[in-house]
Predicted model as a PDB file, atoms N, CA, C, CB and O in Angstrom, pLDDT in the B-factor column:
MODEL        1                                                                  
ATOM      1  N   MET A   1     148.884 153.965 149.056  1.00 56.00           N  
ATOM      2  CA  MET A   1     147.492 153.668 149.173  1.00 56.00           C  
ATOM      3  C   MET A   1     146.682 154.689 148.372  1.00 56.00           C  
ATOM      4  CB  MET A   1     147.070 153.652 150.641  1.00 56.00           C  
ATOM      5  O   MET A   1     147.114 155.130 147.307  1.00 56.00           O  
ATOM      6  N   THR A   2     145.529 155.055 148.877  1.00 62.00           N  
ATOM      7  CA  THR A   2     144.697 156.027 148.173  1.00 62.00           C  
ATOM      8  C   THR A   2     144.818 157.386 148.845  1.00 62.00           C  
ATOM      9  CB  THR A   2     143.222 155.569 148.138  1.00 62.00           C  
ATOM     10  O   THR A   2     145.013 157.486 150.056  1.00 62.00           O  
ATOM     11  N   ASP A   3     144.700 158.397 148.057  1.00 62.00           N  
ATOM     12  CA  ASP A   3     144.789 159.768 148.555  1.00 62.00           C  
ATOM     13  C   ASP A   3     143.398 160.208 149.011  1.00 62.00           C  
ATOM     14  CB  ASP A   3     145.355 160.735 147.459  1.00 62.00           C  
ATOM     15  O   ASP A   3     142.481 160.243 148.191  1.00 62.00           O  
ATOM     16  N   PRO A   4     143.207 160.551 150.305  1.00 63.00           N  
ATOM     17  CA  PRO A   4     141.866 160.933 150.773  1.00 63.00           C  
ATOM     18  C   PRO A   4     141.392 162.252 150.178  1.00 63.00           C  
ATOM     19  CB  PRO A   4     141.852 161.030 152.286  1.00 63.00           C  
ATOM     20  O   PRO A   4     140.194 162.534 150.190  1.00 63.00           O  
ATOM     21  N   GLN A   5     142.303 163.061 149.661  1.00 68.00           N  
ATOM     22  CA  GLN A   5     141.931 164.347 149.078  1.00 68.00           C  
ATOM     23  C   GLN A   5     141.379 164.182 147.655  1.00 68.00           C  
ATOM     24  CB  GLN A   5     143.141 165.288 149.067  1.00 68.00           C  
ATOM     25  O   GLN A   5     140.651 165.043 147.160  1.00 68.00           O  
ATOM     26  N   LYS A   6     141.723 163.103 147.030  1.00 64.00           N  
ATOM     27  CA  LYS A   6     141.346 162.882 145.633  1.00 64.00           C  
ATOM     28  C   LYS A   6     139.886 162.444 145.545  1.00 64.00           C  
ATOM     29  CB  LYS A   6     142.267 161.825 144.978  1.00 64.00           C  
ATOM     30  O   LYS A   6     139.504 161.467 146.190  1.00 64.00           O  
ATOM     31  N   PRO A   7     139.061 163.142 144.763  1.00 62.00           N  
ATOM     32  CA  PRO A   7     137.652 162.737 144.648  1.00 62.00           C  
ATOM     33  C   PRO A   7     137.540 161.442 143.848  1.00 62.00           C  
ATOM     34  CB  PRO A   7     136.809 163.856 143.979  1.00 62.00           C  
ATOM     35  O   PRO A   7     138.268 161.220 142.881  1.00 62.00           O  
ATOM     36  N   ARG A   8     136.629 160.615 144.269  1.00 63.00           N  
ATOM     37  CA  ARG A   8     136.399 159.357 143.564  1.00 63.00           C  
ATOM     38  C   ARG A   8     135.414 159.565 142.426  1.00 63.00           C  
ATOM     39  CB  ARG A   8     135.882 158.277 144.528  1.00 63.00           C  
ATOM     40  O   ARG A   8     134.460 160.335 142.538  1.00 63.00           O  
ATOM     41  N   ALA A   9     135.663 158.872 141.347  1.00 64.00           N  
ATOM     42  CA  ALA A   9     134.746 158.943 140.207  1.00 64.00           C  
ATOM     43  C   ALA A   9     133.476 158.165 140.553  1.00 64.00           C  
ATOM     44  CB  ALA A   9     135.416 158.375 138.904  1.00 64.00           C  
ATOM     45  O   ALA A   9     133.527 157.126 141.210  1.00 64.00           O  
ATOM     46  N   LYS A  10     132.357 158.679 140.105  1.00 71.00           N  
ATOM     47  CA  LYS A  10     131.102 157.976 140.326  1.00 71.00           C  
ATOM     48  C   LYS A  10     131.065 156.730 139.449  1.00 71.00           C  
ATOM     49  CB  LYS A  10     129.888 158.897 140.028  1.00 71.00           C  
ATOM     50  O   LYS A  10     131.397 156.777 138.264  1.00 71.00           O  
ATOM     51  N   ILE A  11     130.664 155.634 140.043  1.00 72.00           N  
ATOM     52  CA  ILE A  11     130.565 154.380 139.303  1.00 72.00           C  
ATOM     53  C   ILE A  11     129.093 154.154 138.985  1.00 72.00           C  
ATOM     54  CB  ILE A  11     131.170 153.174 140.117  1.00 72.00           C  
ATOM     55  O   ILE A  11     128.257 154.054 139.884  1.00 72.00           O  
ATOM     56  N   ASP A  12     128.794 154.077 137.710  1.00 76.00           N  
ATOM     57  CA  ASP A  12     127.419 153.865 137.272  1.00 76.00           C  
ATOM     58  C   ASP A  12     127.090 152.370 137.374  1.00 76.00           C  
ATOM     59  CB  ASP A  12     127.210 154.387 135.812  1.00 76.00           C  
ATOM     60  O   ASP A  12     127.759 151.554 136.739  1.00 76.00           O  
ATOM     61  N   PRO A  13     126.087 152.001 138.150  1.00 75.00           N  
ATOM     62  CA  PRO A  13     125.768 150.574 138.279  1.00 75.00           C  
ATOM     63  C   PRO A  13     125.282 149.961 136.969  1.00 75.00           C  
ATOM     64  CB  PRO A  13     124.716 150.375 139.350  1.00 75.00           C  
ATOM     65  O   PRO A  13     125.343 148.744 136.795  1.00 75.00           O  
ATOM     66  N   ARG A  14     124.807 150.779 136.065  1.00 81.00           N  
ATOM     67  CA  ARG A  14     124.342 150.252 134.779  1.00 81.00           C  
ATOM     68  C   ARG A  14     125.497 149.881 133.859  1.00 81.00           C  
ATOM     69  CB  ARG A  14     123.449 151.268 134.090  1.00 81.00           C  
ATOM     70  O   ARG A  14     125.303 149.171 132.872  1.00 81.00           O  
ATOM     71  N   ALA A  15     126.697 150.357 134.178  1.00 85.00           N  
ATOM     72  CA  ALA A  15     127.856 150.021 133.349  1.00 85.00           C  
ATOM     73  C   ALA A  15     128.125 148.522 133.391  1.00 85.00           C  
ATOM     74  CB  ALA A  15     129.102 150.799 133.814  1.00 85.00           C  
ATOM     75  O   ALA A  15     128.495 147.926 132.380  1.00 85.00           O  
ATOM     76  N   GLY A  16     127.942 147.918 134.549  1.00 86.00           N  
ATOM     77  CA  GLY A  16     128.122 146.469 134.668  1.00 86.00           C  
ATOM     78  C   GLY A  16     127.098 145.707 133.853  1.00 86.00           C  
ATOM     79  O   GLY A  16     127.414 144.692 133.233  1.00 86.00           O  
ATOM     80  N   GLN A  17     125.866 146.200 133.855  1.00 90.00           N  
ATOM     81  CA  GLN A  17     124.825 145.570 133.040  1.00 90.00           C  
ATOM     82  C   GLN A  17     125.153 145.693 131.562  1.00 90.00           C  
ATOM     83  CB  GLN A  17     123.454 146.198 133.330  1.00 90.00           C  
ATOM     84  O   GLN A  17     124.980 144.741 130.801  1.00 90.00           O  
ATOM     85  N   ALA A  18     125.625 146.863 131.155  1.00 92.00           N  
ATOM     86  CA  ALA A  18     125.964 147.071 129.740  1.00 92.00           C  
ATOM     87  C   ALA A  18     127.109 146.153 129.323  1.00 92.00           C  
ATOM     88  CB  ALA A  18     126.345 148.546 129.482  1.00 92.00           C  
ATOM     89  O   ALA A  18     127.110 145.617 128.215  1.00 92.00           O  
ATOM     90  N   ARG A  19     128.087 145.975 130.218  1.00 94.00           N  
ATOM     91  CA  ARG A  19     129.187 145.060 129.919  1.00 94.00           C  
ATOM     92  C   ARG A  19     128.679 143.632 129.777  1.00 94.00           C  
ATOM     93  CB  ARG A  19     130.259 145.133 131.012  1.00 94.00           C  
ATOM     94  O   ARG A  19     129.100 142.903 128.879  1.00 94.00           O  
ATOM     95  N   MET A  20     127.780 143.240 130.660  1.00 95.00           N  
ATOM     96  CA  MET A  20     127.217 141.894 130.604  1.00 95.00           C  
ATOM     97  C   MET A  20     126.450 141.683 129.299  1.00 95.00           C  
ATOM     98  CB  MET A  20     126.296 141.647 131.811  1.00 95.00           C  
ATOM     99  O   MET A  20     126.559 140.624 128.681  1.00 95.00           O  
ATOM    100  N   VAL A  21     125.676 142.682 128.879  1.00 96.00           N  
ATOM    101  CA  VAL A  21     124.938 142.578 127.625  1.00 96.00           C  
ATOM    102  C   VAL A  21     125.909 142.416 126.454  1.00 96.00           C  
ATOM    103  CB  VAL A  21     124.041 143.819 127.416  1.00 96.00           C  
ATOM    104  O   VAL A  21     125.683 141.592 125.567  1.00 96.00           O  
ATOM    105  N   ALA A  22     126.981 143.196 126.452  1.00 96.00           N  
ATOM    106  CA  ALA A  22     127.965 143.096 125.367  1.00 96.00           C  
ATOM    107  C   ALA A  22     128.595 141.711 125.325  1.00 96.00           C  
ATOM    108  CB  ALA A  22     129.055 144.163 125.530  1.00 96.00           C  
ATOM    109  O   ALA A  22     128.780 141.147 124.247  1.00 96.00           O  
ATOM    110  N   LEU A  23     128.926 141.161 126.483  1.00 97.00           N  
ATOM    111  CA  LEU A  23     129.522 139.820 126.526  1.00 97.00           C  
ATOM    112  C   LEU A  23     128.533 138.751 126.075  1.00 97.00           C  
ATOM    113  CB  LEU A  23     130.018 139.504 127.938  1.00 97.00           C  
ATOM    114  O   LEU A  23     128.907 137.806 125.381  1.00 97.00           O  
ATOM    115  N   VAL A  24     127.276 138.899 126.468  1.00 97.00           N  
ATOM    116  CA  VAL A  24     126.262 137.918 126.055  1.00 97.00           C  
ATOM    117  C   VAL A  24     126.061 137.969 124.542  1.00 97.00           C  
ATOM    118  CB  VAL A  24     124.916 138.179 126.784  1.00 97.00           C  
ATOM    119  O   VAL A  24     125.961 136.925 123.898  1.00 97.00           O  
ATOM    120  N   ILE A  25     126.003 139.159 123.976  1.00 97.00           N  
ATOM    121  CA  ILE A  25     125.806 139.276 122.525  1.00 97.00           C  
ATOM    122  C   ILE A  25     126.996 138.673 121.776  1.00 97.00           C  
ATOM    123  CB  ILE A  25     125.612 140.759 122.117  1.00 97.00           C  
ATOM    124  O   ILE A  25     126.818 137.886 120.847  1.00 97.00           O  
ATOM    125  N   ALA A  26     128.202 139.047 122.187  1.00 98.00           N  
ATOM    126  CA  ALA A  26     129.393 138.529 121.495  1.00 98.00           C  
ATOM    127  C   ALA A  26     129.524 137.016 121.683  1.00 98.00           C  
ATOM    128  CB  ALA A  26     130.665 139.236 122.011  1.00 98.00           C  
ATOM    129  O   ALA A  26     129.802 136.290 120.728  1.00 98.00           O  
ATOM    130  N   GLY A  27     129.325 136.548 122.908  1.00 98.00           N  
ATOM    131  CA  GLY A  27     129.442 135.116 123.163  1.00 98.00           C  
ATOM    132  C   GLY A  27     128.384 134.306 122.439  1.00 98.00           C  
ATOM    133  O   GLY A  27     128.668 133.234 121.905  1.00 98.00           O  
ATOM    134  N   THR A  28     127.173 134.818 122.422  1.00 97.00           N  
ATOM    135  CA  THR A  28     126.089 134.124 121.723  1.00 97.00           C  
ATOM    136  C   THR A  28     126.387 134.007 120.239  1.00 97.00           C  
ATOM    137  CB  THR A  28     124.760 134.853 121.935  1.00 97.00           C  
ATOM    138  O   THR A  28     126.185 132.954 119.634  1.00 97.00           O  
ATOM    139  N   MET A  29     126.866 135.088 119.665  1.00 97.00           N  
ATOM    140  CA  MET A  29     127.167 135.062 118.224  1.00 97.00           C  
ATOM    141  C   MET A  29     128.258 134.049 117.912  1.00 97.00           C  
ATOM    142  CB  MET A  29     127.595 136.454 117.736  1.00 97.00           C  
ATOM    143  O   MET A  29     128.146 133.279 116.958  1.00 97.00           O  
ATOM    144  N   LEU A  30     129.320 134.055 118.727  1.00 97.00           N  
ATOM    145  CA  LEU A  30     130.415 133.108 118.491  1.00 97.00           C  
ATOM    146  C   LEU A  30     129.958 131.661 118.670  1.00 97.00           C  
ATOM    147  CB  LEU A  30     131.582 133.404 119.437  1.00 97.00           C  
ATOM    148  O   LEU A  30     130.270 130.799 117.849  1.00 97.00           O  
ATOM    149  N   LEU A  31     129.213 131.399 119.752  1.00 96.00           N  
ATOM    150  CA  LEU A  31     128.731 130.031 119.973  1.00 96.00           C  
ATOM    151  C   LEU A  31     127.747 129.593 118.890  1.00 96.00           C  
ATOM    152  CB  LEU A  31     128.070 129.922 121.344  1.00 96.00           C  
ATOM    153  O   LEU A  31     127.768 128.441 118.455  1.00 96.00           O  
ATOM    154  N   TRP A  32     126.901 130.498 118.465  1.00 96.00           N  
ATOM    155  CA  TRP A  32     125.924 130.148 117.430  1.00 96.00           C  
ATOM    156  C   TRP A  32     126.624 129.834 116.109  1.00 96.00           C  
ATOM    157  CB  TRP A  32     124.911 131.293 117.235  1.00 96.00           C  
ATOM    158  O   TRP A  32     126.297 128.855 115.438  1.00 96.00           O  
ATOM    159  N   MET A  33     127.597 130.682 115.744  1.00 96.00           N  
ATOM    160  CA  MET A  33     128.323 130.426 114.494  1.00 96.00           C  
ATOM    161  C   MET A  33     129.110 129.122 114.581  1.00 96.00           C  
ATOM    162  CB  MET A  33     129.273 131.596 114.170  1.00 96.00           C  
ATOM    163  O   MET A  33     129.184 128.368 113.611  1.00 96.00           O  
ATOM    164  N   GLY A  34     129.698 128.859 115.755  1.00 96.00           N  
ATOM    165  CA  GLY A  34     130.423 127.604 115.939  1.00 96.00           C  
ATOM    166  C   GLY A  34     129.504 126.399 115.848  1.00 96.00           C  
ATOM    167  O   GLY A  34     129.866 125.382 115.255  1.00 96.00           O  
ATOM    168  N   ALA A  35     128.319 126.506 116.429  1.00 95.00           N  
ATOM    169  CA  ALA A  35     127.358 125.401 116.372  1.00 95.00           C  
ATOM    170  C   ALA A  35     126.879 125.164 114.940  1.00 95.00           C  
ATOM    171  CB  ALA A  35     126.158 125.687 117.288  1.00 95.00           C  
ATOM    172  O   ALA A  35     126.701 124.020 114.523  1.00 95.00           O  
ATOM    173  N   GLN A  36     126.673 126.244 114.192  1.00 94.00           N  
ATOM    174  CA  GLN A  36     126.256 126.092 112.796  1.00 94.00           C  
ATOM    175  C   GLN A  36     127.345 125.397 111.974  1.00 94.00           C  
ATOM    176  CB  GLN A  36     125.924 127.467 112.182  1.00 94.00           C  
ATOM    177  O   GLN A  36     127.064 124.506 111.172  1.00 94.00           O  
ATOM    178  N   TRP A  37     128.569 125.815 112.188  1.00 95.00           N  
ATOM    179  CA  TRP A  37     129.688 125.211 111.449  1.00 95.00           C  
ATOM    180  C   TRP A  37     129.858 123.744 111.839  1.00 95.00           C  
ATOM    181  CB  TRP A  37     131.001 125.987 111.715  1.00 95.00           C  
ATOM    182  O   TRP A  37     129.989 122.874 110.979  1.00 95.00           O  
ATOM    183  N   LEU A  38     129.855 123.479 113.161  1.00 94.00           N  
ATOM    184  CA  LEU A  38     130.040 122.119 113.642  1.00 94.00           C  
ATOM    185  C   LEU A  38     128.901 121.213 113.174  1.00 94.00           C  
ATOM    186  CB  LEU A  38     130.137 122.104 115.168  1.00 94.00           C  
ATOM    187  O   LEU A  38     129.135 120.063 112.802  1.00 94.00           O  
ATOM    188  N   GLY A  39     127.683 121.723 113.191  1.00 93.00           N  
ATOM    189  CA  GLY A  39     126.548 120.936 112.721  1.00 93.00           C  
ATOM    190  C   GLY A  39     126.665 120.586 111.250  1.00 93.00           C  
ATOM    191  O   GLY A  39     126.307 119.485 110.832  1.00 93.00           O  
ATOM    192  N   GLY A  40     127.172 121.533 110.464  1.00 92.00           N  
ATOM    193  CA  GLY A  40     127.374 121.260 109.042  1.00 92.00           C  
ATOM    194  C   GLY A  40     128.484 120.250 108.801  1.00 92.00           C  
ATOM    195  O   GLY A  40     128.372 119.396 107.922  1.00 92.00           O  
ATOM    196  N   GLN A  41     129.553 120.347 109.578  1.00 94.00           N  
ATOM    197  CA  GLN A  41     130.672 119.421 109.420  1.00 94.00           C  
ATOM    198  C   GLN A  41     130.325 118.007 109.862  1.00 94.00           C  
ATOM    199  CB  GLN A  41     131.865 119.916 110.201  1.00 94.00           C  
ATOM    200  O   GLN A  41     130.781 117.034 109.260  1.00 94.00           O  
ATOM    201  N   MET A  42     129.524 117.892 110.906  1.00 95.00           N  
ATOM    202  CA  MET A  42     129.194 116.574 111.452  1.00 95.00           C  
ATOM    203  C   MET A  42     127.900 116.004 110.884  1.00 95.00           C  
ATOM    204  CB  MET A  42     129.088 116.654 112.953  1.00 95.00           C  
ATOM    205  O   MET A  42     127.535 114.868 111.188  1.00 95.00           O  
ATOM    206  N   GLY A  43     127.212 116.781 110.068  1.00 93.00           N  
ATOM    207  CA  GLY A  43     125.992 116.299 109.433  1.00 93.00           C  
ATOM    208  C   GLY A  43     124.815 116.150 110.390  1.00 93.00           C  
ATOM    209  O   GLY A  43     123.999 115.240 110.240  1.00 93.00           O  
ATOM    210  N   TRP A  44     124.728 117.034 111.363  1.00 91.00           N  
ATOM    211  CA  TRP A  44     123.620 116.981 112.310  1.00 91.00           C  
ATOM    212  C   TRP A  44     122.303 117.263 111.594  1.00 91.00           C  
ATOM    213  CB  TRP A  44     123.836 117.989 113.458  1.00 91.00           C  
ATOM    214  O   TRP A  44     122.264 118.055 110.653  1.00 91.00           O  
ATOM    215  N   PRO A  45     121.238 116.625 112.029  1.00 93.00           N  
ATOM    216  CA  PRO A  45     119.918 116.945 111.465  1.00 93.00           C  
ATOM    217  C   PRO A  45     119.535 118.389 111.797  1.00 93.00           C  
ATOM    218  CB  PRO A  45     118.839 115.965 112.004  1.00 93.00           C  
ATOM    219  O   PRO A  45     119.991 118.958 112.788  1.00 93.00           O  
ATOM    220  N   ALA A  46     118.701 118.953 110.957  1.00 90.00           N  
ATOM    221  CA  ALA A  46     118.317 120.353 111.118  1.00 90.00           C  
ATOM    222  C   ALA A  46     117.603 120.601 112.442  1.00 90.00           C  
ATOM    223  CB  ALA A  46     117.428 120.784 109.965  1.00 90.00           C  
ATOM    224  O   ALA A  46     117.691 121.700 112.989  1.00 90.00           O  
ATOM    225  N   ARG A  47     116.906 119.611 112.962  1.00 90.00           N  
ATOM    226  CA  ARG A  47     116.182 119.829 114.217  1.00 90.00           C  
ATOM    227  C   ARG A  47     117.124 120.059 115.384  1.00 90.00           C  
ATOM    228  CB  ARG A  47     115.283 118.647 114.516  1.00 90.00           C  
ATOM    229  O   ARG A  47     116.761 120.775 116.318  1.00 90.00           O  
ATOM    230  N   TYR A  48     118.334 119.475 115.372  1.00 88.00           N  
ATOM    231  CA  TYR A  48     119.300 119.722 116.441  1.00 88.00           C  
ATOM    232  C   TYR A  48     119.952 121.096 116.297  1.00 88.00           C  
ATOM    233  CB  TYR A  48     120.373 118.632 116.448  1.00 88.00           C  
ATOM    234  O   TYR A  48     120.167 121.807 117.279  1.00 88.00           O  
ATOM    235  N   VAL A  49     120.255 121.445 115.067  1.00 89.00           N  
ATOM    236  CA  VAL A  49     120.854 122.757 114.832  1.00 89.00           C  
ATOM    237  C   VAL A  49     119.836 123.851 115.154  1.00 89.00           C  
ATOM    238  CB  VAL A  49     121.349 122.883 113.365  1.00 89.00           C  
ATOM    239  O   VAL A  49     120.212 124.939 115.592  1.00 89.00           O  
ATOM    240  N   PHE A  50     118.559 123.569 114.939  1.00 93.00           N  
ATOM    241  CA  PHE A  50     117.501 124.528 115.249  1.00 93.00           C  
ATOM    242  C   PHE A  50     117.445 124.845 116.741  1.00 93.00           C  
ATOM    243  CB  PHE A  50     116.153 123.991 114.781  1.00 93.00           C  
ATOM    244  O   PHE A  50     117.047 125.946 117.122  1.00 93.00           O  
ATOM    245  N   LEU A  51     117.838 123.895 117.589  1.00 95.00           N  
ATOM    246  CA  LEU A  51     117.883 124.154 119.029  1.00 95.00           C  
ATOM    247  C   LEU A  51     118.888 125.256 119.353  1.00 95.00           C  
ATOM    248  CB  LEU A  51     118.241 122.871 119.795  1.00 95.00           C  
ATOM    249  O   LEU A  51     118.640 126.084 120.230  1.00 95.00           O  
ATOM    250  N   PHE A  52     120.022 125.269 118.650  1.00 94.00           N  
ATOM    251  CA  PHE A  52     120.995 126.344 118.841  1.00 94.00           C  
ATOM    252  C   PHE A  52     120.438 127.676 118.367  1.00 94.00           C  
ATOM    253  CB  PHE A  52     122.295 126.026 118.100  1.00 94.00           C  
ATOM    254  O   PHE A  52     120.721 128.721 118.955  1.00 94.00           O  
ATOM    255  N   ASP A  53     119.647 127.636 117.305  1.00 95.00           N  
ATOM    256  CA  ASP A  53     119.003 128.870 116.837  1.00 95.00           C  
ATOM    257  C   ASP A  53     118.056 129.427 117.902  1.00 95.00           C  
ATOM    258  CB  ASP A  53     118.232 128.611 115.524  1.00 95.00           C  
ATOM    259  O   ASP A  53     118.044 130.632 118.156  1.00 95.00           O  
ATOM    260  N   LEU A  54     117.273 128.560 118.515  1.00 97.00           N  
ATOM    261  CA  LEU A  54     116.334 129.004 119.547  1.00 97.00           C  
ATOM    262  C   LEU A  54     117.082 129.533 120.780  1.00 97.00           C  
ATOM    263  CB  LEU A  54     115.395 127.846 119.951  1.00 97.00           C  
ATOM    264  O   LEU A  54     116.664 130.525 121.378  1.00 97.00           O  
ATOM    265  N   ALA A  55     118.172 128.882 121.154  1.00 97.00           N  
ATOM    266  CA  ALA A  55     118.952 129.351 122.297  1.00 97.00           C  
ATOM    267  C   ALA A  55     119.556 130.723 122.001  1.00 97.00           C  
ATOM    268  CB  ALA A  55     120.064 128.338 122.648  1.00 97.00           C  
ATOM    269  O   ALA A  55     119.596 131.588 122.876  1.00 97.00           O  
ATOM    270  N   ALA A  56     120.026 130.922 120.767  1.00 97.00           N  
ATOM    271  CA  ALA A  56     120.584 132.218 120.386  1.00 97.00           C  
ATOM    272  C   ALA A  56     119.499 133.292 120.394  1.00 97.00           C  
ATOM    273  CB  ALA A  56     121.244 132.134 118.996  1.00 97.00           C  
ATOM    274  O   ALA A  56     119.738 134.413 120.844  1.00 97.00           O  
ATOM    275  N   LEU A  57     118.321 132.959 119.902  1.00 98.00           N  
ATOM    276  CA  LEU A  57     117.214 133.918 119.931  1.00 98.00           C  
ATOM    277  C   LEU A  57     116.845 134.298 121.359  1.00 98.00           C  
ATOM    278  CB  LEU A  57     115.994 133.342 119.213  1.00 98.00           C  
ATOM    279  O   LEU A  57     116.553 135.460 121.638  1.00 98.00           O  
ATOM    280  N   ALA A  58     116.858 133.325 122.260  1.00 98.00           N  
ATOM    281  CA  ALA A  58     116.550 133.616 123.660  1.00 98.00           C  
ATOM    282  C   ALA A  58     117.598 134.557 124.262  1.00 98.00           C  
ATOM    283  CB  ALA A  58     116.474 132.311 124.475  1.00 98.00           C  
ATOM    284  O   ALA A  58     117.255 135.497 124.979  1.00 98.00           O  
ATOM    285  N   ALA A  59     118.866 134.300 123.969  1.00 98.00           N  
ATOM    286  CA  ALA A  59     119.932 135.161 124.501  1.00 98.00           C  
ATOM    287  C   ALA A  59     119.845 136.569 123.925  1.00 98.00           C  
ATOM    288  CB  ALA A  59     121.309 134.559 124.195  1.00 98.00           C  
ATOM    289  O   ALA A  59     120.028 137.548 124.650  1.00 98.00           O  
ATOM    290  N   PHE A  60     119.570 136.678 122.633  1.00 97.00           N  
ATOM    291  CA  PHE A  60     119.440 137.999 122.023  1.00 97.00           C  
ATOM    292  C   PHE A  60     118.212 138.745 122.555  1.00 97.00           C  
ATOM    293  CB  PHE A  60     119.356 137.869 120.500  1.00 97.00           C  
ATOM    294  O   PHE A  60     118.253 139.963 122.728  1.00 97.00           O  
ATOM    295  N   THR A  61     117.130 138.023 122.812  1.00 98.00           N  
ATOM    296  CA  THR A  61     115.938 138.654 123.383  1.00 98.00           C  
ATOM    297  C   THR A  61     116.246 139.170 124.786  1.00 98.00           C  
ATOM    298  CB  THR A  61     114.750 137.657 123.420  1.00 98.00           C  
ATOM    299  O   THR A  61     115.848 140.279 125.140  1.00 98.00           O  
ATOM    300  N   TRP A  62     116.951 138.374 125.584  1.00 97.00           N  
ATOM    301  CA  TRP A  62     117.345 138.824 126.921  1.00 97.00           C  
ATOM    302  C   TRP A  62     118.201 140.085 126.823  1.00 97.00           C  
ATOM    303  CB  TRP A  62     118.114 137.710 127.667  1.00 97.00           C  
ATOM    304  O   TRP A  62     117.992 141.042 127.569  1.00 97.00           O  
ATOM    305  N   ALA A  63     119.169 140.083 125.899  1.00 97.00           N  
ATOM    306  CA  ALA A  63     120.044 141.246 125.733  1.00 97.00           C  
ATOM    307  C   ALA A  63     119.242 142.475 125.313  1.00 97.00           C  
ATOM    308  CB  ALA A  63     121.140 140.950 124.695  1.00 97.00           C  
ATOM    309  O   ALA A  63     119.526 143.584 125.768  1.00 97.00           O  
ATOM    310  N   LEU A  64     118.253 142.291 124.458  1.00 97.00           N  
ATOM    311  CA  LEU A  64     117.420 143.415 124.029  1.00 97.00           C  
ATOM    312  C   LEU A  64     116.615 143.973 125.195  1.00 97.00           C  
ATOM    313  CB  LEU A  64     116.478 142.985 122.898  1.00 97.00           C  
ATOM    314  O   LEU A  64     116.510 145.190 125.347  1.00 97.00           O  
ATOM    315  N   VAL A  65     116.050 143.103 126.015  1.00 97.00           N  
ATOM    316  CA  VAL A  65     115.260 143.549 127.163  1.00 97.00           C  
ATOM    317  C   VAL A  65     116.141 144.301 128.158  1.00 97.00           C  
ATOM    318  CB  VAL A  65     114.580 142.348 127.854  1.00 97.00           C  
ATOM    319  O   VAL A  65     115.747 145.360 128.646  1.00 97.00           O  
ATOM    320  N   VAL A  66     117.307 143.781 128.460  1.00 96.00           N  
ATOM    321  CA  VAL A  66     118.195 144.443 129.415  1.00 96.00           C  
ATOM    322  C   VAL A  66     118.699 145.766 128.845  1.00 96.00           C  
ATOM    323  CB  VAL A  66     119.383 143.527 129.775  1.00 96.00           C  
ATOM    324  O   VAL A  66     118.819 146.745 129.581  1.00 96.00           O  
ATOM    325  N   THR A  67     118.994 145.809 127.560  1.00 96.00           N  
ATOM    326  CA  THR A  67     119.412 147.061 126.936  1.00 96.00           C  
ATOM    327  C   THR A  67     118.306 148.105 127.021  1.00 96.00           C  
ATOM    328  CB  THR A  67     119.807 146.827 125.473  1.00 96.00           C  
ATOM    329  O   THR A  67     118.576 149.279 127.275  1.00 96.00           O  
ATOM    330  N   TYR A  68     117.073 147.686 126.811  1.00 96.00           N  
ATOM    331  CA  TYR A  68     115.933 148.601 126.942  1.00 96.00           C  
ATOM    332  C   TYR A  68     115.820 149.121 128.375  1.00 96.00           C  
ATOM    333  CB  TYR A  68     114.623 147.898 126.527  1.00 96.00           C  
ATOM    334  O   TYR A  68     115.554 150.302 128.595  1.00 96.00           O  
ATOM    335  N   GLN A  69     116.024 148.230 129.346  1.00 94.00           N  
ATOM    336  CA  GLN A  69     115.963 148.649 130.747  1.00 94.00           C  
ATOM    337  C   GLN A  69     117.065 149.656 131.069  1.00 94.00           C  
ATOM    338  CB  GLN A  69     116.076 147.432 131.674  1.00 94.00           C  
ATOM    339  O   GLN A  69     116.829 150.625 131.791  1.00 94.00           O  
ATOM    340  N   ILE A  70     118.252 149.432 130.544  1.00 93.00           N  
ATOM    341  CA  ILE A  70     119.352 150.382 130.760  1.00 93.00           C  
ATOM    342  C   ILE A  70     118.998 151.733 130.143  1.00 93.00           C  
ATOM    343  CB  ILE A  70     120.679 149.840 130.155  1.00 93.00           C  
ATOM    344  O   ILE A  70     119.201 152.780 130.757  1.00 93.00           O  
ATOM    345  N   TRP A  71     118.476 151.697 128.943  1.00 93.00           N  
ATOM    346  CA  TRP A  71     118.104 152.931 128.245  1.00 93.00           C  
ATOM    347  C   TRP A  71     117.025 153.692 129.015  1.00 93.00           C  
ATOM    348  CB  TRP A  71     117.612 152.614 126.822  1.00 93.00           C  
ATOM    349  O   TRP A  71     117.116 154.909 129.178  1.00 93.00           O  
ATOM    350  N   ARG A  72     115.995 152.966 129.492  1.00 92.00           N  
ATOM    351  CA  ARG A  72     114.927 153.606 130.256  1.00 92.00           C  
ATOM    352  C   ARG A  72     115.450 154.158 131.582  1.00 92.00           C  
ATOM    353  CB  ARG A  72     113.788 152.613 130.512  1.00 92.00           C  
ATOM    354  O   ARG A  72     114.996 155.204 132.047  1.00 92.00           O  
ATOM    355  N   GLY A  73     116.394 153.462 132.180  1.00 88.00           N  
ATOM    356  CA  GLY A  73     116.960 153.926 133.436  1.00 88.00           C  
ATOM    357  C   GLY A  73     117.752 155.208 133.299  1.00 88.00           C  
ATOM    358  O   GLY A  73     117.824 156.002 134.237  1.00 88.00           O  
ATOM    359  N   ARG A  74     118.334 155.411 132.158  1.00 86.00           N  
ATOM    360  CA  ARG A  74     119.117 156.637 131.922  1.00 86.00           C  
ATOM    361  C   ARG A  74     118.251 157.804 131.476  1.00 86.00           C  
ATOM    362  CB  ARG A  74     120.188 156.380 130.877  1.00 86.00           C  
ATOM    363  O   ARG A  74     118.709 158.946 131.440  1.00 86.00           O  
ATOM    364  N   GLN A  75     117.015 157.521 131.141  1.00 84.00           N  
ATOM    365  CA  GLN A  75     116.108 158.595 130.699  1.00 84.00           C  
ATOM    366  C   GLN A  75     115.714 159.510 131.846  1.00 84.00           C  
ATOM    367  CB  GLN A  75     114.851 158.003 130.064  1.00 84.00           C  
ATOM    368  O   GLN A  75     115.431 160.688 131.629  1.00 84.00           O  
ATOM    369  N   GLY A  76     115.693 159.003 133.018  1.00 72.00           N  
ATOM    370  CA  GLY A  76     115.300 159.887 134.103  1.00 72.00           C  
ATOM    371  C   GLY A  76     115.132 159.142 135.333  1.00 72.00           C  
ATOM    372  O   GLY A  76     114.799 159.723 136.366  1.00 72.00           O  
TER     373      GLY A  76                                                      
ENDMDL                                                                          
END                                                                             
């Protein structure tokens, strides 16, 4: 089991937020690139592909806001 004498490492609650931001950024980029490629292959009109652009911008804006909050939280 666990050793009661062994000190536990402090778990930073912001680490989970930072991980979530990293996953959102990576996932958004992959999905956006896939949508651009698929739209080009299938001949989708630009207005449909533009919806993926707006969704990617929304996800990146969310990631920027959360990253700013993490940064401000570590300032003091």
